[in-house]
Structure formats: structure tokens, C-alpha cells
DRENPAGU-618751 format. One record per residue (C-alpha): residue number from 1; x, y, z. Coordinates in steps of 0.1 Angstrom, whole numbers. Last residue first. Layout:
# DRENPAGU-618751
+-------+-------+-------+-------+
: vomar :    c1 :    c2 :    c3 :
+-------+-------+-------+-------+
:   NUM :     X :     Y :     Z :
...
+-------+-------+-------+-------+
END
This chain:
# DRENPAGU-618751
+-------+-------+-------+-------+
: vomar :    c1 :    c2 :    c3 :
+-------+-------+-------+-------+
:   326 :   288 :   -91 :  -253 :
:   325 :   289 :   -82 :  -216 :
:   324 :   276 :   -46 :  -221 :
:   323 :   249 :   -58 :  -244 :
:   322 :   238 :   -84 :  -218 :
:   321 :   238 :   -57 :  -191 :
:   320 :   216 :   -35 :  -213 :
:   319 :   190 :   -62 :  -218 :
:   318 :   189 :   -67 :  -181 :
:   317 :   183 :   -30 :  -175 :
:   316 :   154 :   -29 :  -200 :
:   315 :   138 :   -60 :  -185 :
:   314 :   142 :   -46 :  -150 :
:   313 :   125 :   -14 :  -161 :
:   312 :    96 :   -33 :  -177 :
:   311 :    91 :   -55 :  -146 :
:   310 :    91 :   -24 :  -123 :
:   309 :    64 :    -8 :  -145 :
:   308 :    44 :   -40 :  -145 :
:   307 :    43 :   -37 :  -107 :
:   306 :    17 :    -9 :  -110 :
:   305 :    -8 :   -33 :  -128 :
:   304 :    -5 :   -59 :  -101 :
:   303 :     9 :   -92 :  -113 :
:   302 :    -3 :  -123 :  -130 :
:   301 :    24 :  -137 :  -153 :
:   300 :    30 :  -144 :  -190 :
:   299 :    44 :  -110 :  -198 :
:   298 :    14 :   -93 :  -182 :
:   297 :   -19 :  -107 :  -171 :
:   296 :   -35 :   -81 :  -148 :
:   295 :   -42 :   -78 :  -111 :
:   294 :   -57 :   -44 :  -101 :
:   293 :   -34 :   -25 :   -76 :
:   292 :   -29 :     4 :  -100 :
:   291 :   -67 :     8 :  -105 :
:   290 :   -73 :     6 :   -67 :
:   289 :   -47 :    33 :   -61 :
:   288 :   -62 :    55 :   -88 :
:   287 :   -97 :    53 :   -74 :
:   286 :   -87 :    59 :   -38 :
:   285 :   -61 :    85 :   -49 :
:   284 :   -87 :   105 :   -69 :
:   283 :  -114 :   106 :   -42 :
:   282 :   -89 :   115 :   -15 :
:   281 :   -72 :   141 :   -35 :
:   280 :  -105 :   158 :   -42 :
:   279 :  -115 :   159 :    -6 :
:   278 :   -81 :   173 :     4 :
:   277 :   -83 :   200 :   -22 :
:   276 :   -74 :   197 :   -59 :
:   275 :   -61 :   228 :   -76 :
:   274 :   -74 :   257 :   -96 :
:   273 :   -63 :   284 :  -121 :
:   272 :   -47 :   319 :  -122 :
:   271 :   -56 :   334 :   -88 :
:   270 :   -63 :   299 :   -74 :
:   269 :   -97 :   282 :   -69 :
:   268 :  -100 :   252 :   -47 :
:   267 :  -114 :   219 :   -60 :
:   266 :  -134 :   190 :   -45 :
:   265 :  -164 :   212 :   -39 :
:   264 :  -169 :   214 :   -77 :
:   263 :  -179 :   177 :   -77 :
:   262 :  -164 :   146 :   -93 :
:   261 :  -179 :   112 :   -85 :
:   260 :  -204 :   112 :  -114 :
:   259 :  -194 :    77 :  -125 :
:   258 :  -184 :    90 :  -160 :
:   257 :  -164 :   118 :  -143 :
:   256 :  -145 :    92 :  -122 :
:   255 :  -140 :    70 :  -152 :
:   254 :  -124 :    97 :  -173 :
:   253 :  -100 :   103 :  -144 :
:   252 :   -91 :    66 :  -140 :
:   251 :   -88 :    60 :  -178 :
:   250 :   -65 :    89 :  -183 :
:   249 :   -43 :    80 :  -153 :
:   248 :   -38 :    45 :  -166 :
:   247 :   -33 :    58 :  -201 :
:   246 :    -2 :    77 :  -189 :
:   245 :    16 :    43 :  -186 :
:   244 :    38 :    39 :  -216 :
:   243 :    45 :    76 :  -219 :
:   242 :    60 :    74 :  -184 :
:   241 :    91 :    59 :  -199 :
:   240 :   104 :    90 :  -217 :
:   239 :    96 :   116 :  -190 :
:   238 :   112 :    92 :  -164 :
:   237 :   143 :    89 :  -187 :
:   236 :   146 :   127 :  -188 :
:   235 :   145 :   134 :  -151 :
:   234 :   152 :   171 :  -155 :
:   233 :   175 :   186 :  -128 :
:   232 :   196 :   204 :  -155 :
:   231 :   185 :   193 :  -189 :
:   230 :   193 :   163 :  -211 :
:   229 :   170 :   157 :  -240 :
:   228 :   135 :   142 :  -238 :
:   227 :   135 :   116 :  -266 :
:   226 :   164 :    96 :  -252 :
:   225 :   168 :   100 :  -215 :
:   224 :   196 :   101 :  -188 :
:   223 :   182 :   117 :  -156 :
:   222 :   163 :    87 :  -142 :
:   221 :   196 :    66 :  -143 :
:   220 :   186 :    30 :  -144 :
:   219 :   196 :     6 :  -117 :
:   218 :   164 :   -14 :  -116 :
:   217 :   154 :    -1 :   -82 :
:   216 :   161 :    35 :   -93 :
:   215 :   141 :    32 :  -125 :
:   214 :   111 :    16 :  -107 :
:   213 :   111 :    45 :   -82 :
:   212 :   112 :    71 :  -110 :
:   211 :    83 :    53 :  -127 :
:   210 :    61 :    53 :   -96 :
:   209 :    70 :    89 :   -87 :
:   208 :    61 :   101 :  -122 :
:   207 :    29 :    81 :  -119 :
:   206 :    19 :   100 :   -88 :
:   205 :    25 :   133 :  -106 :
:   204 :     5 :   120 :  -136 :
:   203 :   -25 :   115 :  -112 :
:   202 :   -21 :   150 :  -100 :
:   201 :   -20 :   165 :  -134 :
:   200 :   -50 :   144 :  -145 :
:   199 :   -72 :   156 :  -116 :
:   198 :   -65 :   193 :  -122 :
:   197 :   -66 :   187 :  -160 :
:   196 :  -102 :   175 :  -157 :
:   195 :  -113 :   202 :  -132 :
:   194 :  -102 :   231 :  -153 :
:   193 :   -74 :   257 :  -158 :
:   192 :   -47 :   235 :  -143 :
:   191 :   -18 :   253 :  -125 :
:   190 :     9 :   246 :  -134 :
:   189 :    -6 :   226 :  -163 :
:   188 :   -32 :   229 :  -190 :
:   187 :   -41 :   204 :  -217 :
:   186 :   -68 :   211 :  -242 :
:   185 :  -100 :   231 :  -239 :
:   184 :  -122 :   215 :  -213 :
:   183 :  -156 :   199 :  -207 :
:   182 :  -167 :   197 :  -171 :
:   181 :  -202 :   213 :  -174 :
:   180 :  -210 :   192 :  -204 :
:   179 :  -203 :   159 :  -187 :
:   178 :  -170 :   147 :  -201 :
:   177 :  -166 :   123 :  -230 :
:   176 :  -164 :   152 :  -255 :
:   175 :  -133 :   165 :  -237 :
:   174 :  -116 :   132 :  -243 :
:   173 :  -119 :   137 :  -280 :
:   172 :  -103 :   172 :  -279 :
:   171 :   -76 :   157 :  -258 :
:   170 :   -68 :   129 :  -283 :
:   169 :   -68 :   151 :  -314 :
:   168 :   -45 :   177 :  -298 :
:   167 :   -22 :   150 :  -285 :
:   166 :   -19 :   134 :  -319 :
:   165 :    -8 :   168 :  -333 :
:   164 :    18 :   173 :  -305 :
:   163 :    32 :   138 :  -308 :
:   162 :    36 :   142 :  -345 :
:   161 :    56 :   174 :  -339 :
:   160 :    76 :   158 :  -312 :
:   159 :    86 :   130 :  -335 :
:   158 :    95 :   153 :  -364 :
:   157 :   119 :   172 :  -341 :
:   156 :   135 :   141 :  -326 :
:   155 :   140 :   124 :  -360 :
:   154 :   165 :   150 :  -373 :
:   153 :   185 :   151 :  -341 :
:   152 :   189 :   113 :  -340 :
:   151 :   197 :   109 :  -377 :
:   150 :   172 :    98 :  -403 :
:   149 :   140 :    78 :  -406 :
:   148 :   104 :    82 :  -393 :
:   147 :    79 :    58 :  -409 :
:   146 :    68 :    43 :  -376 :
:   145 :    57 :    76 :  -363 :
:   144 :    38 :    85 :  -394 :
:   143 :    18 :    52 :  -391 :
:   142 :    10 :    60 :  -355 :
:   141 :    -2 :    95 :  -366 :
:   140 :   -24 :    78 :  -392 :
:   139 :   -39 :    56 :  -365 :
:   138 :   -45 :    87 :  -343 :
:   137 :   -64 :   104 :  -371 :
:   136 :   -86 :    74 :  -379 :
:   135 :   -93 :    69 :  -342 :
:   134 :  -104 :   106 :  -339 :
:   133 :  -129 :   102 :  -367 :
:   132 :  -143 :    70 :  -352 :
:   131 :  -147 :    88 :  -318 :
:   130 :  -164 :   117 :  -335 :
:   129 :  -189 :    94 :  -353 :
:   128 :  -195 :    69 :  -324 :
:   127 :  -204 :    96 :  -299 :
:   126 :  -240 :    84 :  -294 :
:   125 :  -226 :    48 :  -291 :
:   124 :  -207 :    56 :  -260 :
:   123 :  -201 :    21 :  -247 :
:   122 :  -185 :     5 :  -278 :
:   121 :  -168 :    38 :  -286 :
:   120 :  -151 :    37 :  -252 :
:   119 :  -134 :     4 :  -260 :
:   118 :  -121 :    19 :  -293 :
:   117 :  -110 :    51 :  -275 :
:   116 :   -90 :    32 :  -250 :
:   115 :   -74 :    10 :  -277 :
:   114 :   -63 :    41 :  -296 :
:   113 :   -49 :    58 :  -265 :
:   112 :   -29 :    27 :  -255 :
:   111 :   -16 :    22 :  -291 :
:   110 :    -5 :    59 :  -290 :
:   109 :    14 :    54 :  -258 :
:   108 :    30 :    22 :  -271 :
:   107 :    42 :    42 :  -301 :
:   106 :    58 :    66 :  -277 :
:   105 :    76 :    37 :  -259 :
:   104 :    87 :    23 :  -292 :
:   103 :   102 :    57 :  -302 :
:   102 :   121 :    55 :  -269 :
:   101 :   139 :    23 :  -281 :
:   100 :   144 :    38 :  -315 :
:    99 :   161 :    68 :  -299 :
:    98 :   185 :    45 :  -281 :
:    97 :   194 :    28 :  -314 :
:    96 :   197 :    62 :  -331 :
:    95 :   225 :    69 :  -307 :
:    94 :   231 :    96 :  -282 :
:    93 :   215 :    79 :  -252 :
:    92 :   228 :    45 :  -261 :
:    91 :   263 :    50 :  -245 :
:    90 :   249 :    66 :  -214 :
:    89 :   224 :    37 :  -209 :
:    88 :   253 :    12 :  -214 :
:    87 :   273 :    28 :  -187 :
:    86 :   242 :    31 :  -165 :
:    85 :   236 :    -6 :  -167 :
:    84 :   273 :   -15 :  -162 :
:    83 :   271 :     3 :  -128 :
:    82 :   255 :   -28 :  -115 :
:    81 :   222 :   -25 :   -96 :
:    80 :   200 :    -1 :   -77 :
:    79 :   229 :    19 :   -64 :
:    78 :   228 :    24 :   -26 :
:    77 :   220 :    59 :   -12 :
:    76 :   187 :    50 :     5 :
:    75 :   158 :    71 :    -5 :
:    74 :   141 :   102 :     8 :
:    73 :   122 :   120 :   -20 :
:    72 :   118 :   154 :   -34 :
:    71 :    97 :   176 :   -57 :
:    70 :    71 :   149 :   -68 :
:    69 :    44 :   166 :   -89 :
:    68 :     9 :   162 :   -75 :
:    67 :    -4 :   196 :   -83 :
:    66 :     0 :   211 :   -48 :
:    65 :    35 :   196 :   -44 :
:    64 :    43 :   160 :   -37 :
:    63 :    70 :   147 :   -13 :
:    62 :    80 :   111 :   -16 :
:    61 :    93 :    88 :    11 :
:    60 :   107 :    56 :    -4 :
:    59 :   103 :    23 :    14 :
:    58 :   133 :     0 :    12 :
:    57 :   125 :   -15 :    46 :
:    56 :   155 :    -1 :    64 :
:    55 :   151 :    32 :    47 :
:    54 :   115 :    35 :    58 :
:    53 :   124 :    25 :    93 :
:    52 :   152 :    52 :    94 :
:    51 :   127 :    78 :    82 :
:    50 :   103 :    68 :   110 :
:    49 :   131 :    70 :   136 :
:    48 :   141 :   105 :   122 :
:    47 :   106 :   116 :   131 :
:    46 :    84 :   130 :   104 :
:    45 :    62 :   161 :   105 :
:    44 :    36 :   171 :    80 :
:    43 :    26 :   200 :    58 :
:    42 :     8 :   186 :    28 :
:    41 :    10 :   160 :     0 :
:    40 :    33 :   134 :    17 :
:    39 :    34 :   101 :    -1 :
:    38 :    50 :    71 :    18 :
:    37 :    58 :    42 :    -4 :
:    36 :    54 :     4 :    -4 :
:    35 :    39 :    -1 :    31 :
:    34 :    24 :   -34 :    42 :
:    33 :    56 :   -47 :    59 :
:    32 :    60 :   -14 :    77 :
:    31 :    29 :   -24 :    97 :
:    30 :     5 :     5 :   102 :
:    29 :    -6 :    21 :   135 :
:    28 :   -33 :    48 :   134 :
:    27 :   -36 :    75 :   160 :
:    26 :   -62 :   102 :   166 :
:    25 :   -58 :   132 :   190 :
:    24 :   -46 :   156 :   163 :
:    23 :   -36 :   134 :   134 :
:    22 :   -10 :   109 :   145 :
:    21 :     3 :    82 :   121 :
:    20 :    23 :    55 :   137 :
:    19 :    45 :    34 :   114 :
:    18 :    51 :     0 :   129 :
:    17 :    83 :   -22 :   132 :
:    16 :    91 :   -10 :   167 :
:    15 :    70 :    22 :   172 :
:    14 :    78 :    48 :   146 :
:    13 :    67 :    83 :   139 :
:    12 :    45 :   103 :   115 :
:    11 :    29 :   135 :   126 :
:    10 :     1 :   150 :   106 :
:     9 :    -2 :   188 :   108 :
:     8 :   -20 :   194 :    75 :
:     7 :   -39 :   163 :    65 :
:     6 :   -30 :   146 :    32 :
:     5 :    -5 :   119 :    43 :
:     4 :    -7 :    89 :    19 :
:     3 :     7 :    55 :    29 :
:     2 :     9 :    37 :    -4 :
:     1 :     0 :     0 :     0 :
+-------+-------+-------+-------+
END
């Protein structure tokens, strides 16, 4: 489970092998064996003993800002695996081979979006025509992606252009799936301009943390990417890999609106946008956590959906070790 601290003034400390969460006069004890990550979304206090327990049990402590983006984490200082993995990652980063790897992740993103809209079309028969039109456009964008050739620098610009056009088609279509009062005009970030993007940004923030954790455990360097170029303090590989999993957040948020679980009271207005409040975070995190914990069939095994990220990262790392050894 993810231990999520959303109440201002929460105090987290340790008693033996238990985490003790204190909110005002209420206490809750949670076995460290059950905790995968500790997510802190508001002002809270942590004892050094609680931090030590988290490190002992390989539990990362992640701090999320108001829009759900992780801005810091407490993690042990040990490398996730052999340094040969990072050596190969650095070698591939500036090659077309590495770029082709990332191109596959972006193609997977489009495949996920196409499949999601196909399934949605079966349920939303009144929207069959616009959904069909969007599917045709996305399928063409996928064909364009696979047709890219050239050097690394040449391909990157064309790829980002295709991604942008596909994104506009996709978000316009998702807006049609919203109740009329919650429809939106494209993506907005930092801060969100509407309820849909508010929820989506926060869910993506949780995904960023999940992908970064999987990278660290597999021995991958989160800062060395392929499509997203190197930038100071930018976790380029996380931005590359998350493309494979964004659909989980999309499905969860669309599902919450479809189930009429989203209300204006779950958001707070800002001077130039809006953000999720405690009530909204609770609704989203309950639904998203359940979705990530669903058991799926993946690579010939039954695992939780969230654990497939770790499986993918280990597979990438293992393939790089083999190349290094050959």
C-alpha cells in the first residue's frame, strides 16, 4: 500500500516495526511490511526514527507539491544494480538505437490511446462518429511515427511534432466524453485551468513517482533520457518511460467523471487556475490506487498493474547488461 499523508499537521513516527500516524488526537498504526511508499502531500512532521524505518524496509518517502508533482524523496544511497547498466544507458543515449527504443515507448502510448477510444466507442454509441474520426487520425499518426527515418537530431523534431498533433486530437476527443459542465479546452498545467486537468496532473504526478522508483530499483539513471533531452535537474528517462503508462491516469480520471464522482467542492480556486483540495485528492487517490493494484496478465504472469512498471524497467536493465557483456 501507499501511505498517503494529506492532512496538515500530521505527525509520522515509529513504534518498533510500525509506522504511527497521528492526526490531532487520533492515532493509526500500520505495519511497515504493508507499506510500499509514503506520499506526503501537505505540511507534516516525520521523526528520524520513521525515516530510518522507511530506509531499512526499502520504502521511499515522496513529497508531492500542490499539483501532485514529486519535488523530493528520501531514499537509501545504494545503487540499484551494477554500474554497467548506466554505462550502457549513457552509450545508447546519443545513438539512433536508443532513440528507436524511446520511439517504441511513444508508439505504445498511441496504441494505448487508440485501444482506450475503441473500447469507449462501444459504450458511448452516441459519440461513435467523432470517436471514429479521432481513431482514424490517431492511427495515421501512429503510421507516421513508424515511418520516421534519419539521424537522432532530425528524427526528434519530427517525432515531437507528430506527438503534438496526436495529443490535440486525443484531448479534444476526451473533452467530448466529459459531462457538459466539465468539458475543457486542451491540456493545462501549473496550474490547471479546469477540473479534468487538475485531476489528470495530480495522477500524472503520482505516476512520475512510480516510474522514478522503478528506474532507481532497476539501476537505471532517471536523468539520462532519449527523446527528452538532457536538462539540469530534468528526469529525462522518467519523462520518456511514463509515456507507456499515462493511459492509466487517463482511464481513471475519465471513469471518475463518468461515474459522477467529481464535484466542484473538490477543488480550490487559485488566482490563475485551480487545484485539488483534500476531498478531491482522497477521491482520486482511492480510485487510482485501486486501479494500479488491479491484477493483470502481463508478460506471462499475473501481477499488479503498478508492478508491470518495475518489470519493464528490470527488462530494460537486463538487456543492457547483456549488451555490455557481449
